[in-house]
BAGUMAR-681943 format. One record per residue: x, y, z of N, C-alpha, C in turn. Coordinates in steps of 0.02 Angstrom, whole numbers, always signed. Example, Ala and Ser with C-alpha at 12.3 -4.5 7.8 and 13.67 -1.06 7.14 Angstrom:
<sites>
- +660/-284/+390/+615/-225/+390/+660/-165/+390
- +642/-112/+354/+684/-53/+357/+645/+2/+394
</sites>
This chain:
<sites>
- +42/-60/+0/+0/+0/+0/+44/+62/+0
- +38/+104/-50/+71/+169/-45/+42/+209/+13
- +84/+233/+57/+59/+271/+114/+36/+340/+93
- -9/+368/+133/-25/+439/+127/+32/+478/+159
- +67/+517/+119/+123/+556/+145/+101/+622/+175
- +40/+643/+157/+11/+704/+184/-65/+697/+178
- -101/+745/+205/-174/+738/+207/-207/+806/+202
- -260/+809/+162/-302/+868/+156/-375/+846/+163
- -412/+876/+209/-482/+862/+219/-520/+928/+212
- -568/+929/+166/-605/+991/+153/-680/+979/+162
- -712/+1026/+197/-785/+1029/+203/-816/+968/+236
- -778/+931/+276/-804/+872/+310/-816/+888/+384
- -879/+892/+403/-899/+908/+471/-864/+972/+495
- -828/+972/+551/-798/+1034/+575/-731/+1049/+542
- -709/+1007/+495/-645/+1017/+461/-658/+1052/+394
- -653/+1119/+394/-666/+1157/+334/-610/+1149/+283
- -549/+1153/+307/-491/+1144/+262/-431/+1127/+304
- -426/+1064/+324/-371/+1041/+366/-315/+1014/+322
- -255/+1040/+330/-196/+1016/+294/-145/+991/+343
- -123/+929/+332/-69/+900/+372/-12/+884/+324
- +40/+925/+324/+91/+920/+272/+136/+859/+275
- +136/+824/+332/+180/+766/+338/+147/+712/+379
- +147/+651/+353/+123/+593/+390/+178/+540/+391
- +174/+495/+439/+220/+440/+443/+184/+374/+439
- +221/+320/+448/+189/+255/+451/+147/+248/+514
- +171/+278/+569/+134/+278/+632/+119/+351/+650
- +56/+366/+663/+35/+435/+674/-8/+439/+737
- +7/+487/+780/-31/+498/+841/-63/+567/+838
- -129/+570/+852/-167/+632/+846/-188/+654/+916
- -173/+717/+933/-192/+744/+999/-231/+809/+989
- -263/+831/+1043/-302/+893/+1040/-357/+891/+1092
- -386/+949/+1106/-439/+954/+1156/-502/+919/+1131
- -551/+914/+1175/-616/+887/+1155/-646/+930/+1099
- -677/+897/+1051/-709/+929/+994/-659/+968/+951
- -597/+942/+950/-547/+972/+907/-545/+940/+838
- -577/+882/+832/-580/+849/+766/-541/+785/+761
- -517/+758/+817/-476/+697/+815/-515/+638/+786
- -573/+625/+815/-614/+568/+790/-640/+583/+720
- -650/+647/+703/-673/+665/+636/-620/+647/+584
- -556/+657/+601/-502/+638/+556/-504/+563/+544
- -515/+523/+597/-518/+450/+589/-577/+431/+544
- -635/+463/+553/-692/+448/+511/-677/+464/+438
- -644/+521/+427/-627/+540/+358/-580/+489/+326
- -531/+466/+364/-485/+415/+338/-520/+349/+325
- -570/+333/+365/-609/+272/+354/-647/+278/+288
- -676/+336/+275/-711/+347/+211/-662/+341/+153
- -603/+369/+160/-552/+364/+108/-532/+291/+96
- -519/+254/+150/-495/+186/+144/-548/+140/+115
- -612/+156/+124/-666/+113/+99/-695/+138/+33
- -661/+186/+1/-683/+213/-63/-753/+245/-59
- -768/+276/-2/-834/+307/+5/-890/+257/+6
- -879/+200/+37/-930/+147/+40/-996/+174/+67
- -1052/+165/+31/-1116/+189/+56/-1137/+155/+121
- -1117/+92/+131/-1134/+58/+193/-1099/+93/+251
- -1036/+112/+243/-1000/+147/+295/-1031/+216/+308
- -1047/+252/+254/-1076/+319/+262/-1141/+315/+302
- -1181/+265/+287/-1244/+256/+323/-1230/+244/+397
- -1181/+201/+413/-1166/+185/+482/-1140/+247/+520
- -1101/+288/+486/-1075/+349/+518/-1132/+397/+536
- -1180/+404/+491/-1236/+448/+505/-1279/+420/+563
- -1290/+356/+563/-1328/+325/+617/-1292/+331/+683
- -1226/+324/+682/-1185/+330/+742/-1195/+396/+777
- -1205/+449/+737/-1212/+517/+765/-1285/+537/+772
- -1331/+489/+770/-1402/+504/+777/-1426/+555/+726
- -1406/+547/+665/-1423/+595/+612/-1477/+568/+565
- -1515/+520/+590/-1574/+497/+554/-1631/+546/+565
- -1663/+568/+512/-1720/+612/+518/-1784/+571/+510
- -1828/+574/+558/-1890/+535/+556/-1939/+564/+504
- -1974/+521/+469/-2026/+542/+424/-2092/+510/+445
- -2145/+528/+413/-2212/+512/+438/-2227/+437/+443
- -2197/+396/+399/-2214/+325/+401/-2171/+285/+450
- -2131/+321/+491/-2092/+287/+541/-2022/+269/+519
- -2008/+274/+455/-1940/+259/+431/-1898/+323/+437
- -1835/+318/+418/-1791/+375/+426/-1757/+395/+361
- -1738/+458/+358/-1698/+484/+302/-1629/+500/+329
- -1578/+474/+296/-1510/+491/+315/-1491/+555/+279
- -1490/+610/+315/-1477/+674/+284/-1403/+682/+270
- -1383/+679/+206/-1313/+683/+189/-1284/+752/+201
- -1326/+803/+212/-1301/+869/+229/-1261/+868/+294
- -1276/+820/+338/-1242/+817/+402/-1167/+804/+395
- -1145/+777/+338/-1074/+766/+328/-1036/+832/+316
- -1071/+884/+296/-1039/+945/+275/-1032/+994/+333
- -982/+1039/+327/-971/+1091/+377/-1035/+1133/+384
- -1054/+1147/+446/-1116/+1183/+462/-1179/+1145/+442
- -1172/+1080/+428/-1228/+1036/+412/-1270/+1063/+354
- -1238/+1090/+304/-1274/+1114/+245/-1229/+1110/+184
- -1259/+1098/+126/-1220/+1097/+65/-1190/+1166/+52
- -1127/+1169/+32/-1097/+1234/+15/-1134/+1267/-43
- -1144/+1333/-37/-1180/+1369/-90/-1140/+1373/-154
- -1074/+1366/-149/-1032/+1369/-209/-1027/+1302/-245
- -1062/+1251/-219/-1061/+1185/-251/-1001/+1143/-235
- -955/+1166/-193/-897/+1126/-175/-918/+1065/-135
- -877/+1012/-140/-892/+951/-105/-841/+936/-51
- -849/+877/-22/-801/+852/+27/-742/+821/-10
- -682/+836/+14/-622/+806/-15/-581/+775/+41
- -560/+712/+32/-518/+677/+80/-463/+642/+40
- -401/+664/+49/-347/+634/+11/-282/+672/+20
- -235/+661/-25/-171/+696/-19/-176/+765/-49
- -124/+806/-36/-128/+876/-54/-121/+888/-129
- -90/+841/-166/-84/+851/-238/-141/+818/-277
- -191/+792/-241/-254/+767/-270/-243/+709/-320
- -196/+665/-304/-187/+604/-343/-216/+542/-309
- -229/+547/-244/-260/+493/-206/-315/+524/-164
- -379/+506/-176/-432/+542/-141/-498/+506/-146
- -545/+528/-103/-616/+517/-111/-649/+585/-108
- -693/+600/-155/-730/+662/-154/-805/+647/-154
- -843/+689/-121/-916/+681/-117/-948/+749/-131
- -979/+755/-188/-1009/+819/-207/-1084/+817/-200
- -1113/+871/-174/-1185/+872/-163/-1224/+883/-227
- -1282/+855/-229/-1327/+866/-286/-1398/+854/-263
- -1446/+876/-302/-1517/+863/-290/-1546/+829/-352
- -1599/+791/-342/-1630/+758/-399/-1705/+747/-385
- -1740/+731/-437/-1810/+711/-430/-1817/+642/-461
- -1868/+604/-440/-1882/+538/-467/-1936/+544/-520
- -1921/+517/-579/-1969/+520/-635/-2007/+454/-639
- -2036/+440/-695/-2077/+380/-704/-2035/+317/-699
- -2068/+261/-683/-2034/+197/-677/-2019/+167/-745
- -1961/+132/-749/-1943/+96/-810/-1923/+25/-790
- -1932/-21/-837/-1912/-91/-827/-1864/-109/-882
- -1801/-120/-864/-1748/-130/-914/-1755/-197/-950
- -1783/-247/-917/-1793/-312/-949/-1851/-347/-915
- -1873/-403/-944/-1930/-439/-916/-1913/-469/-848
- -1849/-485/-837/-1829/-516/-774/-1813/-466/-719
- -1809/-403/-735/-1790/-352/-686/-1851/-319/-656
- -1841/-288/-598/-1895/-251/-565/-1898/-180/-594
- -1957/-151/-596/-1963/-82/-619/-1922/-35/-574
- -1891/+15/-603/-1849/+61/-566/-1863/+132/-589
- -1871/+176/-541/-1886/+245/-558/-1823/+282/-580
- -1829/+321/-632/-1772/+357/-661/-1760/+421/-621
- -1696/+436/-607/-1679/+498/-573/-1663/+553/-623
- -1685/+612/-609/-1669/+670/-649/-1631/+719/-606
- -1567/+728/-622/-1526/+774/-583/-1544/+846/-600
- -1548/+888/-549/-1564/+958/-559/-1501/+997/-576
- -1504/+1039/-626/-1444/+1075/-649/-1422/+1128/-598
- -1469/+1159/-565/-1452/+1211/-517/-1468/+1186/-447
- -1434/+1215/-397/-1446/+1196/-328/-1518/+1213/-311
- -1554/+1162/-287/-1625/+1171/-274/-1638/+1182/-200
- -1694/+1210/-185/-1715/+1216/-116/-1738/+1148/-92
- -1706/+1122/-39/-1718/+1052/-21/-1789/+1039/+2
- -1825/+1092/+24/-1893/+1082/+47/-1944/+1079/-11
- -1920/+1091/-72/-1965/+1089/-129/-1993/+1019/-137
- -2056/+1012/-147/-2089/+947/-149/-2059/+903/-204
- -2039/+843/-186/-2013/+795/-235/-1938/+798/-245
- -1903/+848/-216/-1831/+855/-224/-1795/+817/-168
- -1744/+779/-187/-1708/+739/-138/-1633/+754/-141
- -1600/+741/-84/-1528/+751/-80/-1491/+691/-108
- -1431/+703/-133/-1390/+648/-157/-1317/+669/-153
- -1273/+620/-159/-1201/+632/-163/-1174/+599/-226
- -1129/+633/-260/-1089/+602/-312/-1022/+585/-281
- -1005/+521/-282/-943/+499/-249/-893/+478/-302
- -834/+509/-300/-778/+490/-342/-722/+464/-297
- -690/+411/-318/-635/+383/-278/-576/+368/-323
- -518/+386/-300/-456/+367/-334/-402/+357/-282
- -385/+294/-268/-329/+282/-222/-296/+215/-238
- -251/+194/-195/-208/+137/-208/-248/+74/-224
- -307/+66/-196/-345/+4/-206/-369/-2/-279
- -374/+54/-314/-400/+52/-382/-345/+38/-433
- -284/+25/-410/-230/+9/-456/-233/-63/-480
- -277/-103/-449/-284/-173/-470/-320/-176/-537
- -310/-229/-576/-346/-235/-640/-421/-236/-630
- -456/-194/-668/-528/-187/-660/-561/-185/-729
- -626/-188/-729/-664/-179/-791/-662/-105/-808
- -633/-88/-865/-620/-18/-881/-684/+23/-886
- -739/-8/-907/-800/+29/-917/-828/+56/-852
- -804/+31/-796/-830/+55/-732/-796/+119/-710
- -748/+143/-747/-710/+201/-727/-711/+254/-782
- -726/+314/-762/-728/+369/-810/-709/+433/-775
- -649/+460/-785/-596/+435/-828/-563/+373/-799
- -518/+340/-836/-487/+278/-813/-453/+288/-745
- -463/+239/-701/-432/+241/-635/-473/+275/-582
- -531/+303/-600/-573/+337/-551/-641/+302/-547
- -658/+282/-487/-723/+250/-476/-775/+303/-462
- -829/+303/-500/-882/+353/-492/-947/+318/-476
- -979/+340/-422/-1043/+311/-402/-1090/+368/-383
- -1152/+360/-402/-1203/+410/-388/-1251/+380/-338
- -1257/+410/-279/-1296/+379/-226/-1345/+427/-194
- -1400/+401/-173/-1441/+437/-125/-1452/+393/-65
- -1470/+422/-9/-1473/+385/+54/-1542/+388/+85
- -1593/+389/+44/-1660/+395/+71/-1693/+327/+74
- -1720/+311/+131/-1744/+243/+144/-1800/+223/+97
- -1838/+271/+71/-1893/+253/+26/-1870/+248/-46
- -1804/+251/-57/-1777/+241/-125/-1717/+193/-121
- -1727/+137/-86/-1673/+91/-71/-1644/+58/-133
- -1682/+54/-188/-1657/+18/-246/-1594/+52/-273
- -1594/+118/-277/-1535/+153/-302/-1476/+147/-254
- -1492/+148/-190/-1439/+139/-139/-1406/+71/-148
- -1446/+19/-155/-1419/-49/-161/-1379/-57/-226
- -1401/-26/-279/-1364/-30/-342/-1294/+0/-334
- -1290/+56/-299/-1224/+85/-287/-1179/+40/-246
- -1207/+9/-194/-1168/-37/-153/-1145/-98/-194
- -1187/-124/-236/-1168/-181/-278/-1112/-163/-326
- -1112/-102/-352/-1058/-81/-396/-991/-83/-360
- -990/-62/-297/-929/-65/-258/-907/-137/-247
- -954/-181/-231/-937/-251/-218/-910/-286/-281
- -934/-265/-339/-911/-297/-401/-837/-284/-415
- -808/-232/-385/-737/-218/-396/-693/-270/-362
- -722/-310/-316/-682/-360/-282/-642/-333/-224
- -655/-271/-203/-617/-241/-149/-648/-257/-82
- -606/-260/-30/-630/-268/+38/-641/-198/+66
- -704/-182/+82/-720/-113/+101/-729/-105/+176
- -711/-156/+215/-715/-150/+287/-656/-110/+312
- -670/-57/+348/-617/-13/+373/-591/-39/+439
- -526/-36/+450/-495/-58/+512/-499/-5/+566
- -560/+4/+593/-573/+58/+642/-588/+27/+710
- -550/+48/+761/-562/+24/+829/-591/+81/+869
- -654/+76/+890/-686/+131/+927/-663/+133/+1000
- -691/+180/+1038/-673/+187/+1108/-703/+130/+1151
- -760/+103/+1130/-791/+50/+1169/-771/-18/+1141
- -798/-71/+1171/-778/-138/+1151/-816/-161/+1088
- -780/-195/+1045/-808/-221/+982/-846/-286/+997
- -904/-297/+965/-942/-359/+978/-900/-421/+966
- -911/-472/+1008/-872/-533/+1004/-881/-571/+939
- -941/-566/+909/-951/-602/+846/-906/-573/+791
- -893/-508/+795/-848/-478/+746/-775/-500/+759
- -755/-503/+822/-687/-524/+838/-676/-597/+819
- -725/-639/+832/-718/-710/+816/-713/-721/+741
- -750/-680/+702/-746/-686/+629/-677/-667/+604
- -647/-615/+632/-579/-595/+612/-530/-650/+630
- -537/-679/+691/-491/-732/+712/-496/-791/+664
- -555/-808/+642/-563/-863/+594/-525/-848/+529
- -525/-785/+509/-492/-766/+446/-416/-766/+451
- -389/-748/+509/-316/-736/+513/-278/-785/+556
- -312/-830/+591/-278/-872/+641/-224/-915/+612
- -235/-942/+552/-185/-987/+522/-124/-950/+495
- -133/-887/+475/-78/-850/+445/-44/-801/+493
- -84/-769/+536/-56/-718/+580/-78/-728/+653
- -102/-787/+670/-125/-799/+738/-71/-788/+790
- -9/-809/+775/+45/-803/+823/+61/-730/+840
- +51/-686/+791/+64/-615/+804/+12/-587/+853
- -49/-611/+850/-99/-591/+900/-81/-619/+968
- -57/-681/+970/-36/-712/+1034/+20/-670/+1066
- +67/-646/+1025/+121/-604/+1051/+93/-542/+1085
- +40/-514/+1057/+9/-457/+1089/-22/-475/+1156
- -57/-531/+1160/-88/-552/+1223/-35/-566/+1276
- +23/-588/+1257/+77/-601/+1305/+101/-538/+1340
- +86/-480/+1312/+105/-417/+1345/+67/-410/+1411
- +9/-441/+1417/-31/-439/+1478/-20/-502/+1520
- -21/-560/+1487/-12/-624/+1521/+41/-664/+1484
- +104/-665/+1509/+159/-698/+1474/+150/-773/+1463
- +105/-804/+1502/+96/-877/+1496/+50/-897/+1438
- +20/-848/+1404/-27/-865/+1349/+11/-899/+1292
- -15/-956/+1269/+15/-989/+1211/-37/-1009/+1159
- -101/-993/+1173/-152/-1009/+1124/-216/-969/+1137
- -256/-962/+1084/-320/-926/+1088/-372/-965/+1047
- -432/-969/+1073/-486/-999/+1035/-551/-965/+1053
- -599/-968/+1008/-667/-943/+1021/-713/-1003/+1026
- -745/-1012/+1083/-788/-1070/+1095/-861/-1048/+1099
- -905/-1092/+1075/-977/-1078/+1078/-1002/-1085/+1150
- -1043/-1037/+1170/-1077/-1041/+1235/-1151/-1032/+1222
- -1192/-1045/+1272/-1265/-1040/+1264/-1289/-1080/+1203
- -1272/-1143/+1203/-1287/-1186/+1146/-1362/-1189/+1130
- -1404/-1179/+1181/-1476/-1185/+1171/-1507/-1120/+1147
- -1468/-1067/+1144/-1494/-1003/+1121/-1506/-1005/+1046
- -1549/-960/+1022/-1564/-959/+950/-1502/-943/+909
- -1459/-900/+936/-1395/-885/+905/-1340/-896/+957
- -1302/-949/+948/-1250/-966/+997/-1193/-916/+993
- -1171/-892/+1051/-1115/-845/+1054/-1049/-883/+1054
- -997/-850/+1029/-930/-877/+1033/-888/-827/+1073
- -858/-852/+1126/-819/-809/+1171/-746/-832/+1172
- -700/-784/+1184/-628/-801/+1182/-604/-835/+1246
- -563/-887/+1236/-531/-923/+1292/-457/-928/+1278
- -417/-928/+1331/-345/-930/+1326/-318/-998/+1346
- -267/-1020/+1310/-229/-1080/+1331/-164/-1055/+1362
- -154/-1071/+1426/-95/-1049/+1462/-43/-1106/+1465
- +19/-1087/+1465/+73/-1136/+1468/+68/-1178/+1532
- +69/-1245/+1524/+68/-1290/+1582/-2/-1305/+1608
- -54/-1278/+1575/-123/-1290/+1597/-163/-1323/+1542
- -203/-1371/+1561/-248/-1404/+1513/-314/-1366/+1506
- -338/-1340/+1562/-402/-1306/+1562/-396/-1236/+1530
- -444/-1219/+1486/-444/-1153/+1455/-471/-1101/+1503
- -443/-1041/+1498/-463/-986/+1541/-503/-934/+1501
- -560/-910/+1526/-597/-857/+1491/-554/-794/+1486
- -549/-767/+1427/-509/-706/+1419/-535/-649/+1462
- -600/-643/+1470/-628/-587/+1508/-608/-589/+1581
- -587/-646/+1606/-567/-650/+1676/-500/-615/+1688
- -466/-594/+1635/-402/-559/+1641/-409/-484/+1635
- -471/-458/+1633/-482/-386/+1636/-489/-353/+1569
- -502/-287/+1571/-515/-249/+1511/-453/-239/+1468
- -395/-238/+1500/-333/-226/+1462/-321/-278/+1409
- -330/-341/+1426/-316/-394/+1378/-370/-395/+1323
- -431/-374/+1339/-483/-368/+1288/-464/-314/+1237
- -438/-258/+1263/-416/-204/+1219/-358/-227/+1175
- -311/-264/+1204/-254/-291/+1167/-278/-337/+1111
- -327/-380/+1127/-353/-426/+1077/-381/-388/+1017
- -420/-335/+1031/-448/-295/+978/-393/-262/+936
- -345/-233/+969/-291/-198/+933/-255/-243/+884
- -237/-302/+907/-194/-343/+864/-234/-385/+814
- -296/-402/+830/-338/-433/+779/-349/-385/+720
- -365/-323/+737/-377/-274/+684/-312/-255/+648
- -257/-255/+683/-193/-238/+652/-175/-289/+598
- -179/-353/+614/-160/-404/+564/-211/-407/+507
- -274/-392/+522/-324/-392/+469/-314/-332/+422
- -284/-279/+447/-275/-218/+408/-214/-222/+361
- -186/-279/+351/-126/-288/+309/-134/-250/+243
- -85/-206/+229/-85/-168/+167/-132/-109/+167
- -161/-91/+225/-210/-37/+226/-200/+7/+288
- -254/+33/+317/-251/+77/+374/-275/+40/+437
- -247/+60/+495/-274/+43/+560/-289/+108/+595
- -351/+118/+617/-374/+179/+649/-396/+164/+719
- -366/+196/+769/-378/+180/+840/-401/+243/+875
- -461/+242/+902/-487/+300/+940/-472/+290/+1014
- -437/+339/+1043/-416/+338/+1113/-375/+275/+1128
- -315/+276/+1104/-269/+219/+1109/-263/+192/+1179
- -261/+237/+1228/-244/+217/+1297/-300/+180/+1333
- -361/+178/+1305/-417/+147/+1340/-402/+76/+1364
- -408/+65/+1429/-399/-1/+1457/-326/-22/+1468
- -279/+21/+1447/-208/+2/+1450/-172/+42/+1505
- -144/+7/+1554/-103/+39/+1606/-42/+71/+1574
- -20/+127/+1603/+36/+164/+1571/+99/+122/+1565
- +108/+72/+1610/+169/+32/+1608/+172/-15/+1548
- +113/-33/+1521/+112/-79/+1464/+112/-43/+1397
- +98/+22/+1397/+91/+58/+1334/+155/+58/+1292
- +215/+67/+1321/+275/+63/+1279/+282/-5/+1244
- +265/-59/+1278/+269/-126/+1248/+219/-133/+1190
- +159/-104/+1200/+108/-108/+1148/+131/-68/+1087
- +156/-8/+1098/+181/+32/+1042/+238/-3/+1005
- +283/-35/+1043/+340/-70/+1013/+316/-124/+965
- +266/-163/+986/+241/-217/+943/+201/-189/+885
- +165/-135/+896/+128/-103/+841/+176/-77/+788
- +229/-44/+809/+279/-20/+761/+306/-78/+720
- +323/-133/+753/+353/-190/+719/+304/-221/+669
- +243/-235/+692/+195/-269/+648/+172/-223/+592
- +166/-158/+606/+146/-112/+553/+196/-112/+496
- +260/-117/+514/+312/-121/+462/+307/-188/+425
- +301/-243/+462/+300/-309/+431/+238/-318/+386
- +182/-289/+406/+119/-299/+370/+100/-241/+325
- +143/-191/+322/+131/-133/+279/+65/-99/+296
- +58/-81/+360/-2/-48/+385/+17/+23/+406
- -25/+71/+387/-16/+140/+410/-65/+151/+468
- -38/+172/+525/-77/+176/+587/-92/+248/+604
- -154/+261/+624/-175/+326/+650/-211/+314/+716
- -189/+347/+770/-220/+338/+835/-231/+406/+868
- -282/+411/+909/-294/+472/+947/-280/+458/+1021
- -267/+511/+1059/-256/+504/+1131/-267/+570/+1167
- -285/+565/+1232/-285/+622/+1278/-230/+613/+1331
- -193/+559/+1327/-149/+539/+1382/-77/+560/+1371
- -48/+594/+1421/+23/+611/+1417/+66/+549/+1421
- +45/+499/+1459/+83/+436/+1462/+86/+403/+1393
- +31/+406/+1356/+30/+378/+1288/+78/+416/+1243
- +79/+482/+1249/+124/+523/+1207/+197/+508/+1222
- +216/+505/+1286/+286/+491/+1303/+306/+420/+1282
- +260/+372/+1290/+276/+304/+1268/+286/+301/+1193
- +243/+335/+1156/+249/+340/+1083/+315/+371/+1063
- +334/+425/+1096/+397/+459/+1080/+457/+415/+1096
- +456/+383/+1153/+514/+341/+1173/+524/+283/+1125
- +470/+251/+1105/+476/+194/+1060/+498/+217/+991
- +472/+273/+968/+488/+297/+900/+562/+312/+891
- +596/+332/+945/+667/+351/+940/+711/+292/+920
- +689/+232/+935/+729/+173/+921/+704/+134/+861
- +657/+162/+824/+629/+129/+766/+644/+168/+703
- +652/+133/+648/+667/+167/+584/+604/+193/+550
- +545/+168/+570/+484/+191/+539/+472/+265/+556
- +446/+302/+508/+430/+372/+520/+371/+377/+566
- +378/+416/+620/+326/+425/+669/+310/+500/+674
- +246/+516/+671/+224/+586/+671/+169/+595/+724
- +175/+649/+762/+120/+670/+806/+94/+737/+779
- +28/+742/+772/+2/+808/+754/-54/+828/+801
- -51/+892/+819/-99/+920/+867/-151/+962/+831
- -214/+948/+844/-268/+986/+813/-292/+1040/+861
- -305/+1099/+834/-329/+1154/+875/-360/+1207/+831
- -390/+1257/+862/-423/+1311/+826/-374/+1367/+811
- -375/+1391/+749/-332/+1446/+729/-356/+1512/+759
- -308/+1556/+778/-325/+1623/+802/-307/+1676/+751
- -283/+1656/+692/-265/+1704/+640/-329/+1735/+611
- -323/+1795/+589/-381/+1829/+560/-402/+1798/+494
- -355/+1768/+457/-371/+1740/+391/-413/+1677/+395
- -404/+1637/+447/-442/+1575/+454/-463/+1563/+526
- -483/+1616/+559/-498/+1613/+630/-553/+1562/+645
- -540/+1520/+695/-588/+1470/+716/-583/+1404/+679
- -548/+1402/+623/-541/+1339/+586/-493/+1292/+621
- -506/+1227/+614/-461/+1177/+642/-398/+1173/+600
- -341/+1179/+632/-276/+1174/+598/-233/+1123/+634
- -179/+1102/+603/-136/+1051/+632/-65/+1077/+641
- -34/+1060/+697/+37/+1072/+707/+71/+1004/+710
- +122/+995/+669/+154/+930/+660/+220/+927/+697
- +231/+870/+731/+293/+856/+766/+322/+791/+739
- +384/+793/+715/+418/+731/+695/+456/+703/+755
- +495/+651/+745/+530/+619/+800/+573/+668/+839
- +610/+709/+803/+657/+754/+836/+621/+808/+876
- +572/+841/+845/+538/+895/+880/+496/+868/+938
- +467/+808/+930/+428/+778/+984/+473/+760/+1042
- +533/+737/+1029/+580/+722/+1083/+596/+784/+1124
- +607/+841/+1091/+621/+903/+1127/+561/+924/+1169
- +501/+915/+1142/+441/+935/+1178/+432/+892/+1241
- +438/+827/+1235/+427/+783/+1293/+482/+791/+1345
- +543/+801/+1323/+598/+811/+1371/+588/+875/+1411
- +561/+926/+1379/+548/+990/+1412/+482/+990/+1450
- +444/+934/+1443/+379/+927/+1476/+331/+981/+1454
- +332/+999/+1389/+288/+1049/+1363/+221/+1017/+1344
- +168/+1053/+1354/+101/+1026/+1342/+85/+1027/+1267
- +70/+967/+1239/+49/+964/+1169/-21/+935/+1162
- -51/+915/+1218/-117/+885/+1214/-169/+938/+1199
</sites>
């Protein structure tokens, strides 16, 4: 995977025009509450998934941005993705990618109306034709609906593809709306993405715990090839661990759960992983997602969650090593000074480029109030931590 060497995010939520001139293989993001740290992770997830409509829907639902309509269903208002929750009057869209615009996902706003139904063949279902409006329409006008035009161009599209799906060559273009009463068009867009053969699941670790059925599915996928690397992570908490398995419990339930158990050196009986506390659960999530993210991104919200400060240097050390071996670019957020110092200490002894960037509000008259980034490389971060200067 070619890494993102820099980043530009435009018109996405509170990030009107964020430029980060330098990125590394391992990146740590700091800043006050509501500075945009998690927003950067969401933007990178959209980039990594080529603007997957399934992901966009989940992000809107995550933020309670479903608008109720009279029949009890909901409309996902795509305006919520934009700064000030409204489409720009100048027609500009959201841009997420590098500063020279060679690797990106863009989402441009548009409005449309639904015309009469057509049936393309005897075997197909009737489908209503969309008519895009040439000028920006008033969204409250009867019959007018919101939509996004999504263009994607990044490293994943370098694989051999059907040329007719790209116009111009190398750029994936999809036209989507997100309204529940027009699901046919939504599903068509999702199917187009799936036809490319790409894996659109983003390697995103939230602040809370990931469902066990998701973790067990990842373990099934990677246990034979990278299982030992996950075990090495678990050993940071319990050195006696030599095996991991997910076993079915509640066999009589309609849907049997699978929960993680540990095999310890010298013991025949398996131990429930949860009996070892939240730290080892967090470790399991980190390293399952890290090995699954091979060749792509790993995004970690609030890295320090569940991890005692004494174990954080060991976790960073293994993340640096595996990220290099698996060609993963890592982005993590933190509020913790212990996490920052552990990150800095480990980075000094590693050849991988490590970057910390701090998000904050500009006080300049030219862009007052906008979120901007201050970047620290290994050398400048070492000076800051040694002087005990506040960068959070």
